[in-house]
C-alpha positions, 0 to 999 in steps of 0.5 A: 469411476473415470468418470466419477474421478474426471469430476471429483476434482478433491480426488484429483488434488489427492492424486497430485499431491500423491506424486507431488510426494514421491517426487519430492522424496524420490529425485535425488538433489543434484545441482546438476541434475535438471530434475532439482534445479534449473539451470539458471538461464535468465541471470543477464535480466538484471545486467539488461536491465542497469544497461538499458537504464544507462544507455537510457540516461547517458547515450540514447538521443543525445542534445547538446547543452549550454552548460553556462557553469562551464560556458560550454556546450555538453551532450546530454541524453533525452531522457536525463534532461526529461528525469531532471525537469522531472525532478526540478518541478516536483522538488518545487511543488513539495518546498513550496508546499512545505515552507507553507506550513513551515516557512513562510514567504521570506523562504519561499522567496528564497527559492524562486528568486530575489524578490524579498531582496527588491521589496524587503517589506514583503512578509508572511509568516507560515501558517501556526499549527492553531490555524491549520488544526482550525482549518482541518476542524472546519474541513471535518465539519464541512465534510461530516459534522462535528465528530469528524471535526472532532476527531481530526484536529484533536489527531494535529492537536496531538501531532502539534504537542507532540512535537512532531509538527515538522516532519508531519508537515513534510511528509504532509506536504510529499502527500499534497503534491502527489495525490493530486497528480495521481488523480489526474493520472488515475482520471485520466488513464482510467478515462481512456481505458473505459472509452477503448479496449484495447488500453484497458487490455494493455494497462490490465497487465500493467497494473497487475504487475504496479499494484503487486510490486514490492514497495522496495522495488519502486526504489531501485531504478528511481535512484537511477533515473532521478536520484535521492530526496525527496522527489524521488520519493515523490516520483516513487509515490506516482508510481505506486499510488497511481493504480488503484486509482485507473482502476477504480475510475475504469470500474466506476466507468462501467457501473454506469447504467446504460440508461443514463447514457442514453439519457445524456445523448438525448439530452443534445450532449457531446462527446466531451459534455458525456464524459464531464457533464454526465459519466464522472459525475455519476460515478463520483463515490468510485472515483472519489473512493479511488482517491481516498486509496491514493492518498492511503497509498501515498502516505504508505509510500512517503514513509517507505520512502525515507529510504531514499532521502524523503524526508519527514515521519519516515525518514525520523522513523528510519533514524529512531529504529536504526538506533534502537530507539523504540520508545521515539519509533513507536512515539513517531509512530503514533503519529504515523497512525493517527494522520494515515486514521485523520487522512483515511476519514476525511477523504472516506467523508468527502468521497460518500458525501452527496453533491446537490447539483441543483442546489440554489446557492449565495455565494456565502452559503457556496463558500461560507468553510473558507471564508470562516478558515479565511477569518480564523486563521488572521486570528490566530495567525495576528495571535502566533506573531504576536505571542512571540513575546510571552516566550523567554527561550525563543521559541514561538509554542503558538506557531511552532513547536520545534521538533524534540521540545514538545511532549514525550512519551517515550521514556513511558514506552521504553520503561513499559518495553524494559517492563514488558521484556523483564516480565515476561521474556522467558515466555517470549524466548521460548515461544520464539525458540520454538516457533524458529526451531520447531515449525520454521526452520522446518518449514524452510528446510522442507521448500529448499529440499522440493525437487523443482520438478516436483513444485512445477508438477504441484503447482501447475497441475493445481492449475489444471485442476483448478482452471485447465490449460489456461490456467496450468501455462499461466501460472506455470509461465509465471513460475517458470520465469524466476525457476531459470534465475539464479534466485530460486532459493530465494524465492523459496525462503519467500514461499515458505515465509508468505505460506506461513503467515498466510495459513495463519492468517486465513485460518484466524481470520475465518474464523473471527470473521464467522464469529463476528458475522453471526450479529448486526453490533460485533458485526460493525465493531470488527469491520470497525476494527478492520477500517482503523488496522486499514489505514495503517501504513506497514512499516508500522507492524514490524515497530510492536513486534520487534520489541517483542520478539528483536529482529527474528523470523518471528518478528516478521511472521507476526507482523505479515499475520497480523496486517495479512489478517485484515482482509481475510476477515473482511472478506469472511463478514462481508463473505458469510453477510451475503447468506439470504436470510432465508438459507439460515432460516432453511438450515435450522427449520432442518433441525441442523445444528449452528456448527452444521449451518456454518459447514453446510450452508454458509461457509459453501455460499461465502466461500467465492467472496472468502476466496478473494480475501485470501487472495488479499491476503496473500499479496499482504504477507506477501507486501509484509515478509519483503519489508521485514528484510529492515528485520534482517530475513534472507528471503528475496526481499534481503537481497532486494533492501541491499540493492538500494545501496549496491553498485547496479543494484537497480537491474536487480531490485527491479528482476525480484520486485518482478520475481513477487509479483509472479508469484502474486499473479500466480496466487492470484490466477489460481483464486480467482479462477477457483472462485468464479468456477465457485460462483457458476455451479452456486449459481451468483452472478 
């Protein structure tokens, strides 16, 4: 019987939960009891981080630097000089690219020096929006044909005629600066990780933490190190968007077959030639998929970076939301979504486009797209330049449709919102009150009422059952770090919100994914829908829920569910579609019903893949819950958000970001270990 119990994990989990309930109900609520709450032994960590940042910026390794304004030398920390140099460099690149789209050579000249004072005849206007759209059309056609060209050009056309061209180009300039830097850094570290196992092992925990840190946690220390503005937003974006590039580079290089490497060596390649002429070209698709992820992450972060002064669509969106101009916010949100979809499709088309290394093409054939772009840019630029005489109000709409002077659907959206509120307010309010009063607050109080000993027994016990002593120690250590802080109760609130959002998202994703995975047509439809919604920056999900439910926990929960349901649905579809057709036939021949086949055959075989989707669902839900601090929550996200404007907030914001990351990593360890074990039992490599 004892041997059977050791092998039966359901029985082990049952006993674990029973002991948890006993501890939950019988351990008294006593702040002085170690069974109820642990002492905040790590409460000084935020202060230590603040002191470290201050020393780096003002005291560490100072050197005398001549100040021309004061005419004297001043001791300045080397680290501060480095951060300021990086800031100046990034700001110059951003402004330079931005003015190509918006200001032209005259503005660039004012940045670089007195060139225009010396050569007043030098003049080159900025690219008109018509020329940029023409370039986007040509790029789309070159990558995937007329369909993509039409989608991309119509997207930019929509942004222009609705008067969002200026903020869009401001956002795009940030992406065009940060994405190449992320690519270079990601490719470099990825190659180093591939070539050196020690480097890869060192990078893995750093990448794990970086990819599970909330957006706001990046912003707080960056304010201290780099100040506020476009350059600070660029630094935050680079740090946030580089990790997926590193991972996909390593993954792509590892997928290369040994035969390809041996062929390169036998052909006489040295290490440098082998890397750049064999390995990287062979891993081209995986690397370019990394570029796609980088671009999408950059766009998402540049939107969030508006909170530290970065210009663009994100800044205008924040202003509209702060002013409760929901219609205008929704209009800007649509533009963000359009740009995200266009960039996603263009970068994916680039990744999927096969390069012919053996084609013998002429100069014109190789560069015809660029030649066409120069020709169209010249023609459209001339038309736009000389068309100013046709516009009497001073605005040349063929050159630039100014912000706020284009078409607008904000009044229509506001009217629609008013109609929704007038028509469905009673029902929405009932649902909102019911969910908050009877579900969310009950769950919150239940989580806050958990003694720390019962929480640790449940989490570490689950770790031991799933992954043995290794998982037992890992998840225990990660959660212990949070429990020894003064933010344990806030972490419990975050955990309750994540539990609810993940539970609903996983249920919806598995059900919808299972229904859609039954035939090819519904599979393509649901995967296309997932692709579409996965391109949305997380910030966008908050807009529709605010107008429906106001600033409540319900809004945060529904936004988190909508955001986190995408990976659960996608991985369920992919997992079920990977089940061999022969097993479907075997089940049908055995006389089982569709429901029995789904429960007994399909779900168990797809379980490892589905669990990876649930893992992503947890991360997505936590990211959105922390972001929900924008509309008012009482979790860790609220403190992280508040740290942006709090003196000494860098230490608090970064520490709490680490806490959120540790929650993600603890769940990741449990799910991945469970999934890997199921793969071994099923014989899946």
